[in-house]
N, C-alpha and C positions, 0 to 999 in steps of 0.2 A: 655381541653387547649382552653383558646380564643383567636382568631387571628381576627385584623383588617383588613377589605376587603376593596378594593379602586379599582374600576372601571378604573380613571384615568390612563395616562402612566405614569410609574415611571422613573419620569427626576429627574432634581434639586439636590439638596445639599442633601436630602433624600434616593437619589439613589448612588448604587455603582459607576455606569458609570458616574454620576455629578461628583462625589469626584475625582476617578481618573482623570477624564477630566482635573479638577482646576490642579491636582498635573504636569499636560501636560509631560504626560510617554514620547510619543513618542521622542520628541526634547532632553529630559533629555539623555534619553537612546543612541539617536544616539553621543549626545557630549561624554558621557562616551564611547561611542566605539572608538572613534575617538583617545580621549586619552588614553585609554588601549593599541589601537595600536602603538602610539607613545611610551608608555614605553615599550612594549615589545621588541618593536626596541631596544630601548636604553637598554634593559636589554641583547639581543642578541649581541649588539657590544662590552657589558662589557663581557660576556663570550666570545666571539672569542678571545679580546684582552687579557683577562686571559690565554686561552688554549695556545695563540700563545708565550705569554712569559714565559710559563711552555714548551712549546715545544721546544724553543730554548734553556732553561737551560738544559735539559734533552742531545739534540744536542750536546751539548759543553762536557757533561760528556762522551759519545758515542765519539765523534773526540777524546778524552783525552785516551779511551781505544785501540783507534785504533793506537794513537800514538805509544802508550807501544809497541802494539804488531808488528806495521810496525820495530820497533827497533830490538824488540826479531826475526823478520823475517829474517833480515840482519845479525845480530851477529852469529845467527845458520846457515845460508849457507855460510858465512865466517868460521866457524867450521867445517864444513862439508867439505869444500874445503883445509883445513889444516890447518888454522891458530890457532893455540893451545892458543895463546894469547886472543882470544876472550872469554874463559870458564868464567874467572872473571866478567868481565859486564855484559855476558849475564846471571849472575845468579841473578844480581841487576836487572835486564831488567824484568825478572819473577817474583820476588817478587812483583815490581811495576804493571805488568798486573794479576797476582792474586787478589792483592790489588783494583784493578779497577773492577775486575770482580765481587769482593765480593759488591761493590758499585751499581752495576747493577742486583744485586738479587730481589728489589723489583718491577724492571720495568718489568711489563709482557711481550711487545712487544720485549724489548731486550732479555730479559731472555731465550724468546722462540729459538731464535737465536743461543743464547752461547749455550744452550744444544744440539740443533742440528749439530752445526758447528765448536765448539770445546769441544765437550766430548771425541776426542779421544788426547787431548792436553799433557796429562801424559804420552800417549803413545807418539807419536813424540819428546816430551822431551828426555822420555830415551831411542830412538833410536838415537837420534842426541848425546847424550852425550858417548852411545857404540861407537858410529861410524860406526851404522849398518843400519842408514837408507839412503834412495834416495833422493839426493839433489833435483830434478827435484818434485819429490811427496811431499817433505817438503813445497818447497817453493811455489807448489800450493796450500796445505793443509792451510797456513797463509794467502797468496793471496785470497783464497774462503772465510776464515772467515772474511775479513777486506770489500772483497766486500756486505758480507750479511749482515755488520753492517751497511755499507752505504748506504745499500738500506733500511735499516728499521731506519734509521736516521730521527727525524720529520723535519727537517728541509726540506730536500728532498720530503718531502709531504706536508706541509703547504703553502695554498695559499694568506695568510695573506688579504685577500679578498680586498677592492679597494683602499689598499691605496699602492701609487704607490714606496714611498720612503722603506715602509718595504718588499714589492715585490722585489725588486730589492736587497734588503740586502740579503733573503734569497739564491733568487738566487746565487748572489756573494759567497755567504757562500759554497754553494754546487758546484758551481764549483770548489773553491779555495780546498774544499775536495778532490775532483777528480783530483788537479793537486800534490796537495801532496802526495797521494797516489801513483801516476806515478814517483814522485823524491823520494819516500822512498824504492817502486819497482825496480828502476832502483840501487837505494843504494845497497839494498841487491843482487839482482843478480849479480853486477858485484864484488860486494864482494867474491863471491863465482870463479868468471871469473877469478879475480886477485890472489886468492889463488891459483887455478891451473896454472895459467900462460898462459893462451890460451883459445880460444871458442871453443865449441864441438856440433859439427851437427847443428840443427837452433837456436843457441842460440844468433848468431849475429841478425839474422831476430826477435827472441823477444826483442833483445835491443832497433833496431829503432822501433818497434812498441810503446814500452814503453814511448819511447822519443815525437815519434807523437803524443801521448794520453796526453803527460804532454802538448805540446806544445798549443795545441787544445784547451785545457782546461784553459789554462793562457789566450789564446785572447779573449775565451767567458767570462772569468771574467773581462777583462779590458773592454768589450762592457758593463757591468752592473755596475762596480764598480764605489763609488766616487773616485773624486781626491785625497783626501788623502790618499782613498783604495789602489788606485793604486801607490801612492807616496809608501806607505807601502810597497807595492809587488817589486817596484824597485830597494827599500833600500836592502831587504833581499835577493834579487837575485846578487846586486851587493858588497857584502862584498868580502871580501880576500879568504874566506875559499869558497864562489860560484865558482869565479875565477880558484881557484886551481881545485874545481872540474871539472869544465869544460875542463881545459887542461887533465884531466883522461880520460873525453869522447872522447879528439881527437886521445888520445893516443887509444884508444879502438875501434875508427873508422877505425884505419891504421892498426889496425889486423884483418881487416873483411875477410881475406883470409887463417885465422885458424893460421897467426904464430904466434909466440911467443909473450907475452906481459911482458914488465919488470917494472910491476907499484907494487908499497907498498900497501898490501892492505890494511895495519891498517891505512895509512896514507890516501887512499880513501875513508875510514871508517869515521874518523873523521872529514874532510872535508864536506862530505856530511852529517853527524848526524849535523853539524851547521846548514847548509842548511833548512835541517827537521827541526831543533829545531824554526829557523827563520821564517818560513813560518807557523809554528804551531804556534809562538807568533801572527804573522798578522792574523791568523784565530780566534786567542781569544779575538783579539781588535776587529775583525768585528762581532764578536760572541757579544759584548758589545755595540756596536754600534746597533746592530738588538735589543737587547734586551733592549737598552734604548728608542728606535723609539717606543718599544712595550709597555713600562710601561707608553711613554707619550700619547698614545692613548688609552689605559688602564685609564688612570685618566682622561682624556677627556670626554672618555665615560661614566665614572660614575660622572662626573661634570653634564654633560647631564641628565643623570639617575635620579640624586636627582632633578634636578630642573622641571625633569615632574612630576616626583613621587609628589613633594610638592604641583605644581600647581594642580595636580591630587586630592590633601588631600584637597586642600582649598574648588576647583571643589565640592567634594564629601560633604564637612561642608555645603556650600549652600543649596545644594540639599538637604540635610540632614531637613537642618534649615526651607526651604520653605515645606516641605513635612509633614513635623510632626506631624501639627495640624489636616491634613486630615488623616494622619496615625493613631492618636491618638484617631479618634473618629471611625474609622473601627477594631483598634486591639482589645477593650474590649467586641464587644460582639461576633466578630470571635472567640475571644482565649475561649471564655463561650462554644459556639456550639460546638468547636473543643475538649473543653476538655467533652461535653456530647456527643460527634460520638466515642473518644476514652472511656470513660466507659461503652458503650453500644457492643464495638466491643470487650474489653479485658476482662471485665467482666459481664457482663448481659448475651448477647448470650453464650458464655464459659457454666457459669453456669449453664443457664438454659438445655444444651444440656448434661453436667454431671449430674444432677438433673433426667433429662427425663433417660438416660441409667442407673442408678441406680433403679429409678422407672415410667417404662413407662407408665403407666396409670395416673402417677400425671397431672393434665392441666398445662400447661405454663403459667405463671406467665404473666399479662399483663404489656406494658411498662408503665411507668409515664410518666405523664405531662410534657411537658417541659417548665423549669424554666422562670418566667416572666422577666427578665433580657434580656433575647432573644431579646424581643417583643420593645424593646426602642432605638435597631439600626437601620436601614436602613431596609428600606420595603423586600429589597432581602433576609437579613438575616431571618427576621421573618418567608418568604415563605421556605426557606432553611431549618429553625428549623421544621417548620410543615411538611416538606414531610419527613426530617429526623424519625419522631416521626412514619411517615405512614410506612418506610422502616424497622424500628427495628419493627413495627409489624409484617408485613409479614416476614421478614428476623427468626423471634423468632417463627412464625409458621412453615415456610418451615424447618428449622433449628431442629423444636422437630418432624416434621413425619419422617424427613432423617436419624436422629440419631435411632430414633427408627428402622427403617427398615434395617438400615446397622445391630444394636444390634443382632435383628433377624436372620438376616440374615447368620450371622458370628458365632452364636450361633446353628443356626441348622447346618451349614456346619461343625463345630466344632464336635460337640454331632455326627454326624454321621460318621464323620472319627473314632472319639475315638471307634465308636461300632464296626466299620469294624477293627479298630487295634486288638482289645481285641479279633475278632472271629478268625482273622488272625493267632495268638497269640496259640491262641486253637489250630488251626487247625494245625500250624507246631507242634506245643506237641505231637500232635496225630499221625502226619504223622512218625516223628521221632520216636515213641512205635511201629507203623508197619513195619519201616525199620529194626530195632532192634528184630522183631520177623519174618520177610521174609526169606525166603532160598530160594527161587526160582530167580534165576539170574534175569529171564525176570520179572516178577513181583516187583520185588527190583527195576529195571531198571525204570519201568513205577513210581515206587513210586518215585526216585529221579528226576524225571520231574516233578510228583506232588508239590513236595517238594520246586523246582524252581520257579514254578509259584504262590504258596502261599508265596515265598519269595518275588519277585514281587510286588505280591498284599500286602505285609507290607509294602514296599515301597513308592506305590501309597497312602496308608491310610498314612503315616508318612507326605508325602507330602502338603496333605489335611490339613494335621493339621500344617505345617508349613504357608501354605496361609493364615490359620485364626490365626497363631500366638501366639498359645497354645499348641504347640507340646514340651512336654518334650523329650530329648534325650534318646536314649536306654541307659539302666543302665553299665555300664564298668568301672571298677575300676583298672583293671592293664595297663599298657602301651602296645603300639601292633608296632610292626617294619612296616614300610612304606610299605614291598612286602605284608604283612598280608592287609593294611589297602585296597590296590590294588585289590589283592584277593579277600575282602569280597563285594565291588564295583562289581567287575563284575562279583560274584555269582548272582547280582540283577538285571541285565539286561539279556533281550530273548536272543539275538543271540552272547551268550558268547563265542561262540567258534570264532568268528571271533576278538576278541581281541586278540590283541598280547602286551604284557609286555616285551617291549624290554630290560630298564635298571632300576633301580632302585636301588640307591645306600643305604646303609645301613641308617636307621633314626629310632627315637623310638618317636611315638605321645604318648602325656598324653592320661591320659583314658576317661576322659572328652569330648577330641576331638574329639577319634575314631570316634563313629556312625557319628556324623557331616560331618566329611572329608568323610567317605566312600559314605555317602549317595549325599554329593555335587559330588566325581567324578562320581559316578552311572548317575546321571542326565546327566552329560556331556558326558560319556560313551554313554548313550542311546542316547543322540542326534546325536554324532559321526555315530550310526550303521544305525539311521533311515534315515538317509542324505548321505548316501553313497552307492555304489552300491554292491549286495550281493558277490560279489568276493572279494572286497578291506575289509580289515584288517584294525581296528583300532588301533593304536598304543596309549600305555602308557608309559611317561618315569619319572622318578624321581631322581632326583640330589641336590647336596648341592650348593648353592650359597654361593661361600666365600667369594664376596666382600659386598654383603651387610647381610650375615649372615642369612639368611634364608633360608627354602628349598621348592623345587617347584615340582610339580607336570602337566606335560604335557597329555594333550589328544588331537590327532593328526590325523584327517581323512580326505581323499581324495574322496570326495566325491562334489556335486552341491554346496559347499560353501554358502555365502551367500552376497546380494548386501552390496556395503559399504556405503548406508544411512543406510539401515536395521542395519547392523553390529554397526555404530558409534550409533545408537539408542539403542542397543543392550547392549555397553559398559556402554552407560549412565545407563543404568535402575541397571547394575550390579555394579556401582559405587554408586549407589544412595539408600540411607538410611532412608525414611521418617519417622517421629515418630510414623505415627499411620499405625499398621501393617494390618488393616479392611479397610482404606481409599487407598492403596496401593493395596489391592485385589481385592477389587470392582471396581477401576479405572483402572486398566491393563489391556490391549486385552487378549484374550486368548491364542494369538498365543505366546504371553510373558512366559505364566506362569510357562513353566520349568525353565527358565531365572530368575523370581523372586521368584522363589523355592528357585536356587543357590545363589541368593543375598540376600536371608535372613538366608542361611544358613552360607554365609559366614559373614553376619553382627553379628549373632549367637557367632560365635567364635572369634569375638573382633577385635581390630584395628590391622593394620597390614595384616588384611588375605584380599586376594585382588583375583580378576578373571578378566582376561581379554581376550578378543576374536579377532582376526585377522587372514586373508588371510593364508593357507598352500602354499607354494612354490609348483609350479606345478597344483594346484585346491586342494580345498577344504576348510574346516575352523580347526582352532587348538585352543585349550583353555589352560592358563598356570593360576595355582593355586598357588598363594604366603602363605606359611605357616609361622609367623611369629616364633622367636625364643622360643620364651614363651609357645607355644603350642608342643615343642620336648623335649622330655624325653630325661634324662643324658644314653651315649650311655652303653652297656652291656658290660663286657669283653669279653665275647665269641666272637670267630670269625666270623666274618662274612663274607656270602656264595660269592663267586665269580661273578664277574660281567664284564659285556665288558668294553674295555680298555677307559679309561677317556676321553683321545681326542677327542672321537666322541660324549661324551655327552658336551663338551666344544662347540664344533661347533654347537650343537642344541641349547646351551643357546643364543649362538649371536644371532641364528636365531630368537630365541623367544624375546629377547631384542631389534632388530629391529623392530620387530612388533609390542611390547608393545608402545614403542614409537610412531608409526603410530597411534595406537589406542587411546592414551593419548591427540594427539595431535587433534583429531576430536571428543573428548569426550564433550566440552564444544556446539560445534556446536550440536550435540546428544541431548543432556540435554535439548536445549532449543526448538528443534521439538519434 
């Protein structure tokens, strides 16, 4: 490759610096930034207007439901007071309430309140029909539901931004809803009082409080309402039915001492119902006004947004035309340089590394010269091309050395692990024969200890092969129960007497996964025994998680635990499954090799197998192992052994889930570190 050399400064049209200066990058970026900010503000205004419009529509639907509930409350209270003629209109009102509730089913905010406040609606209705309901408790039930719906009414939370007219309209809508609720509550409350013929207990005080609330709400409404809205309210309050309702209220005031009330409950109900309906009509009219104002604001914002977008498009077109000539002179040589770099990174280096891994003694192929078309652009591009050529040469040499070194190291470790594994298997076979022949109890006990040590050696040899990525699982054909898997894992740890198998619900694990699951649990149990006091036991639990259809094992210790940064890093390593086992093994710190073995085993068990670490309440570290349904064999017909009570397992599961949630929240940060 031949590169032209120049000792003079790289300036002018032949340099990248000169061409970028011609484009006038800084002023253009500032101009685009201002335009983008203006467009962003307009887009936010459009979004806010659309949201307000939708919330006003939802508010009207909520108030329609409230209106029907208020009527059902009043009729129910009259029925409980003894007016049997309310039974027929009550049935019709209940149908309208149910229809409104079905319309609210897709509204999450409202549906949550409905589920909490109206879940006993059927029971209250049944008790009222049977005449067994308490009037006070029934009235409170409906009133609480209405207040909860008014609390989640979007109109009660929307601020409408800086538009004064829309803000006042929403405030008027809120105050009118409060006044209407007071009127409806008074209608239902006095309905029961008139049906009984007198006030009882503190009912008169409740009556005065409801009236005071209505008066205050109407006063606040008049402060923020427009002239037409105040006129509509005055008209609703000046009807013949409203005046008749006022006369009934005066009779109620005269009976404050508990004297008999001679008032027809049905006439009172009809007069107040007309008043409530008139107020509801004013409410709908006010909602239409607010919705029209929100539509106007939305249309204005959309028009402004379209204007800004058009101006931005024209500005972008001018910028594109002005910079096209300079960009054209840069894109061709830079594209060729990028293609050459891509070919080196994606093909030449990986192919060279793979070739060396297959034949370590084969020399690396020298890099090709830089194409001549890269020398026709700016001088900076020619220099980058030459530097890329040198980087490729150095990287190819280093990659060849590293690939050979890693391959040799991994093969050596794998070979050593297989030798140890074969020797341990032969040793276990010999020990087994000696155990069968030995009759002396003391000698047999020592053989058992030797057998246990050899079993641990076999696990260590298999862990070495797992780290090298070349360990086939131990041959197992028949499925094993969860208890057998845990017992197999306990048999492979040193201080097995300190392991407490508390609860293992019946489950069967497929044969091909038994050895890996037992090995994984043994590593976690060994870790818990190592980092907990000699007097503390390590607990093992197993249960079905019916919610997710998986089976869970938990290893719980009460030892020194793990600092939060280390735990987050460990969970990140357990969740990470690199493509190369060799790279992961050689790059991982030695203090994380045990967790790397656990992560490799979980990865080999397939998708859905997860391991999480989190703090044990009271101190220590807990590990939760989740096995997917595909690793579980069908249960046998034989009766399962008796186990501890299920509620204890459920409580433990809740604790584990909370820990897993906290662990997953910190996984991303741990992975980056």
